[in-house]
N, C-alpha and C positions, 0 to 999 in steps of 0.2 A: 284481460290477461290475468293469469293466475300463477302465483309463486308459492312453492312448497319448500320448506327448509327442514332437513332431517339431519340431526346430529348423530353421528355414528359412535363417537367417543369424545373425550375432552379436546382432542386435537384434529379431528377429521369430521367432515360433514358433506352432505350432498344437497345441492340446491337445484330445483327443477323449475323451469320457466315454460309455461304453456301459452302459446301465441295462437289466437283464434282468427278465423278469416275476417271477422268484423273489426279486429284490432288494426289490420293493415289495409283493408280493401279501399277505404275512402282515399287515403293518401296515394295508394297505388293507382287508382283511377285518375287522380289529379295529375300524376306524373305521366300517365299515358296520354292524357289530353294535351298537356304542355308539349310533349314530344310531337304529337300529331300536328300541332299548330306550326311547329318549326321545321318538321321533317321535309326534306327535298327528295322526293322519290319520283323517278321518271313515270309519266302517265297520270300523275295526280297533282292537282293544285294544292298548295299549302293549306292544310286544314281539312282536306277532303279524303285523306288516306283512311281506309276502313279501320275501325278500332281493332277488329280481329287481326288484321295484318300487323298493326302496331304491337299487339300482345305477342304475336308469333315472333316478331323481330327482337323485341327487347324484354318481353315479359319475364323470362326466367332470371335474367341478370338483375332486373329491377326488384323482383320479388326477393331474390337472395339478399340484396343489399338492405332492403326495407326490413325484412324479418330479423336479420342480424343486428341492425341498428336498434330496433325495438327490444330485442333480447338483451343486448348489452346495456342499454339505458335502464331497463327494468332490474337487471341483475345488480348493478352498482347502486341504484337507488334503494333497493331493498337492503343491501349491506349497510349503506349509510344510515338509512332511517332506523334500522334495528341495531345500529352500533356493533356490528359483527366485525371484529378485527381479524383480518386474514394475513397469511404470509404468502409471498409469491403472488401468483395470479390464478383465478379459477381455471381449471383445465377440464376438457371434455371427459366425462366420467369413464373410468376404465371398467366399471361393473354394471352400469345401466346404459342401454343403447337409446340414443335420441331418435325421435321420429321426425325425419327431415325429407319429406317428399316434395322437392321443388318443381316437379313436373306437373303438379296439380295445385290449385289454389285452395288448399284445405287448411287444417290445423297443424301446428307444429309443437313438439315438446322437446326441450333441450335439458340435459342433465349435466351438471358440472360438479367435479370434486373440488372441495375446498380444504386448504390447510389452515387450521385455526391457531391464532397466537395463544400461547399459554396464559392463563389467568393466575396472577400471583400477587402477594403482598410484599412490600419492601421490608427487609429485615436489616435495618441499620440503626445503631444506637450508640450511646456512650460506652456500652460494654465492649465495643470494638475498639481496641487500644493499639495505637501505632506510635512510631518514634519519628520525630523530625531531627535529623542529625545536624548539629552545628559544627562545621568542619573548621578546625584550627590549623592555620598555616604556620610553617616554620621557615627559617631562612633558606633551607634546602630547596623548598618548592619554588621560591622566587629565583634562586640561582639556576635551577634546572630550566625554568621557563625562559629566562634570558638566554641561556646557552642554546636552547632549541631555536629561539627566534634568530639568534646570530647565525646559526647553521642554515636555517630556512632562507635567510636573506644573504647568504654568503656567495662566494664565487667558486666555481668548479674548475679545478686544474688537473692536468694529466701528471701522473707520477710514475716512476719506474717499478715500484714495489709496494705491495699492500703491507701495512704495518699495524693498523688498528681495525677494530670491528666496524668503524664508521666509514672506512674506505669502500667505495663501490668498485666492483670488478665486472668487466665485460668479458663474457666467455663465449667461445664458439663450441656449442654442445653437439656431440656426436654419439648416437646410440651404438653400443658394441655388443658383440656376441661373446660366448664363453671363452673365445681365444683372444679377446681384446681387440678384434677387428671390427670395422664398420658392419653393422648388421644389415643384411640385404633388405632393402626397402625401408630401412629405419631412418630416424632423424639424422640429418647430416649438416654439421656446421651451422646450427641454428643459433643466432646471436641472442644472448640473454644478459641482462644486467642483474647482479645479485649484491645484496648488502649483508655481510657476515653477521651484523648485530641482530637481524631478524630470524636467522637460522636457529632452530631449536636444538638440532643434533650437535653435541659437543665435538664429535669426531669430524663432521663436515665443517663446522666453524673453524676448527684448528687447521683443516686443510686449506682454508681460504686465507689464512694469515701467512705473511712472509712469502708470498709468491710474486714472481716478476712477469713482465710482458714476455710472451712466447713460451712460458712454462706450460706444461700439460699435466693435468691431474686426473685421477680416476675418482668418480663420484657416484654415490647412490642418488639418483635423480629424485626419488621420492623423499628422501631425507633432506635434500637440498631445498625443496619447496614445501617442507613441513607436511607432506602427505595431503596437500590440498589439491584435489583433482582439477578444480576450476583454474587455479594458478598455473598448474602444470600444463593444462590444455592451452591456456592463453600464451604462456611463455614459449612453449615449443611449437606453437602454430598448428596444433592438431585438434581433431574433434574430441570432445569430452568422452565420447563412447570409446575412443581408441586408447585412452589412458590405461585402462585395465590390462591391455595386451602389451604395454611397453616393457622392454627390458629395464631392470633397475640399474644396470651398469651403463654408465656414460663416461666419455672423456670430455674434459673441458680445457680448451686451449685459451690461455689468457691473451685477449686482444688489447685490452686497455685497463689501466688502474686509475681511478679518479679520486680526488680528495676535495672536500669542501673547505675552503678557507673562510672561517667565520667572519661575519661583517664586523667592522670596527665600531666601537661605542663612540659615535660622533653624531653631529647634528643631522647629517643625511640619514643615518640609521633611525634616529629618534623620529624624524619626520615621516619616514617610510612606515614605521610601526604605529605611531600614535596620531599621525596627521601633522601637516605643516604648522610649526610653532607651538604645538600643544605642550611640549616640554623642551627645556634647553640645557639642563644639566643632569648628570648621572643620578643624583639623589632623587630628583623629581621623577625621572624615568623609572627607577626602582620602586618608588612609592606607587606610581601609576600601575605598574605591573602587579604589585601586591593587591591593589584595589580591584583590578580586572580579574585576578585569580580568585579573590574573595567572592566577587559577583558570579563567577563561573561555578564555584563550588556550592554557592547558595542555590543556583539553578539545578546543579546535579543532585543536591540533596532533595530539592522539591520534586525533581523527576523520579527519584527513587521512592519518595513518599507516595506519589501518584501511582506508581507501579504496584506498590503494596496495597493501596486503596482498591485498585482494579482487581487484585487478587482476592481481597476480602469480599468484594461485591460478587465475584464469581463463585467463591466458596459458599457464601450465604444464600445464593440463588441458583441452585443446580437445576436450571430449567430443562424440561423435556420438550422436544419439538416434534412436529409431524415429519419425521425423517424420510420415510419412503415417498411421501407426497413431494417433499422438497427436492429430493433426488430426481424424481420424474420430471418435475418442473424445470430444473436446471438442464436436464438432458434435452427437453423440448425447446428451451430458450436458446441454448448454445450447444447443439449436438456435436460440433466440431471440437469443442473443448472438453465437455463432460461426456466422454465416451464411456462405454460400458466397463472398460478395464481401468478407468481413471476416476470415475465418479465418486467412489467411496473415499479415496484418498483426498480428493479435492473438497469433498463435502465436509470432511472433518474440520478443515480450516474455515470454510464458509459458515458452518454451524456455530463455531466459536465466536466469529465476528457478529453473527446474528444475535446470539445470546447477549453479548455486550451491548449491542444496539438496543435491544428490548429493555434491558435494565436501565440504560441511560435514558430512554424515552419515558420510562415509568417515573424516574426521579424528576425529570424535567416537568412532567405533567403534574405530579403530586406537589412539587415545590414551586410551581408557577415560574419556571425559568423562562425568561423572555430575552430575545435578541434584538438589539436596536441597530439602526444603520451605522451609528457611531462605533458600535462593537465590531461590526464587519469591516468598516474602514480602517480602524486601528489594527485589527488582526491582519488584514491584507497588507498593510504597509509594513508591519513587523515581519511577516512571512517573506515579502519581497526583499527586505533588507538582509534577512538571514540567507536567502538564496544567493544574493550578490556576494556575501562574505564567503560562502562556500566556493565561489568562483575566484576567490583570491582578493576581492576588494574589501580590505579590512575596515576602512572608514568611508563608505560610500556617501556621496553628497545627497542630501535630502531631495534635491531636484531630480537627480538621477534615479533615486528610488521611486519617486512619483511617476517618472516617465515609464519605467519598467512595470510598475504596478498597474498603470493604465492599459498597457499591452496585455498583461495577464488577464485583465477583466474581459478582454475580447475572446478569450478561450471559452469554449462551451463547457458549462457546468463548473467553471472556476468558482463563482460566488457561492454555489451550493456547497462545494467542498469547504470553502472558508467558513460558511455558516455552521457546518458540522463541527469544525474545529472550535468555533466559539461556543457552541452548545456543550461539547464535551468538556471544555475548560470550565464553563459555568457549573456544570453538573458536578465535576470533581471538587470545585471550590465549595459547593453546597454540602457535599459529603463531609468535607473537612470540618464544617460547622456541626455536623451531626454525630461525629465520633470523638473519641478522646485521643488527643495528640500530645505526647510529652517530649520536651526538648532534651537532647543529650549531646554533650560536647564530645568530639571524637577527632582523632588525627586522620590525615588523608589515607594512610595505609590501612588503618583499621576500618575506615569507611568503605574502601573497596573490598575488604574482607567480608563486610556485612552484605555487600551487593552479591558477592560470589555465593555466600551461604543462601541468600534468597533465591538466586537463580538455580542453585543446585537442588532446591526443594521442588522446583517446577516439574 
């Protein structure tokens, strides 16, 4: 067999594999003889079927499988032996035609296009300077958190009239025409629940206050749902594509008004939030809330630092990729997703993810980042605990976490995803050691101002 590698530029290459008759003939004959021994063909005893008949029956399919096996093995062996780092998978060349006559037992030549991974050096040093925010809490933060917890664990009761922004209102929404009548074919008496405090429009928010059951108000439906098409679609029970043709004018008839009665500060509430017996008096509860908030904001600060590290890595390594090759590969891999009219848009996100992955792999390789079974076990346990908290189990029992974690492991590719999480965390931690990070004390409000500034720059 003969392999030829031709580099077209820094990111594209063609590899040609030549398979000669002598490369496959011995194995092919062996397969023919094995088939001949086992074949049950009327008129012939096992082992007496003429070899020519065997070739006629299975020759082309066996030849196809054998040649393709040899080609694939030689292709990947060459790439591995020569340490050629590719992106995606080799594809049949779009510029060179392969020689593949499977009707005859001759020689074959296959040409494959390759997308090459960019070669680059890491550009990370102490000259890269970032801030680790040390968030200082005040009494207001603790009070607000307790207030929210009391509401989350409170009881909902029906009332006659909305009086505060926290009261929830159940409306029967009807789409109207210019005369204020039900629009023909439009939304009719669709039940939706709205909370005045989340409405951005001051006019609509004012309309939702001081209204009683059976009152009817005229609303701008887009302002009611903050111009969020997904929320409008879900709330009104219509397709997202239909939102653009909606009339902005709706009437809303008040069906119900509800108010949350905050949970009382008692042992039942303490046990519900902190776990049975964790705290027994209000002072202990407040202190625990402050500690939890402190831990939360430490995590938020670290998350922001890591976001800024990723931004620096991306800025310092503006990698160029074999874009056209990768688009063609994506279209060939998932043609139903990467259609001609969507591939450019979808590829923009795919390429960003790929660049981040290449930078991460470079750091992991250069800094000898290793992943142990213990790393994976700890991360999987923490991931499962966080998942349960998102489902409302604030203090899940370790045995419960272990049980769910075991079930997660049964899912295909779960441990591979967990390993990726571990590698990414270890890489980011390694970068933290390579750059300059200065601490800065800051209030909660100013911290979120910094986050907004950072996001606005993207």
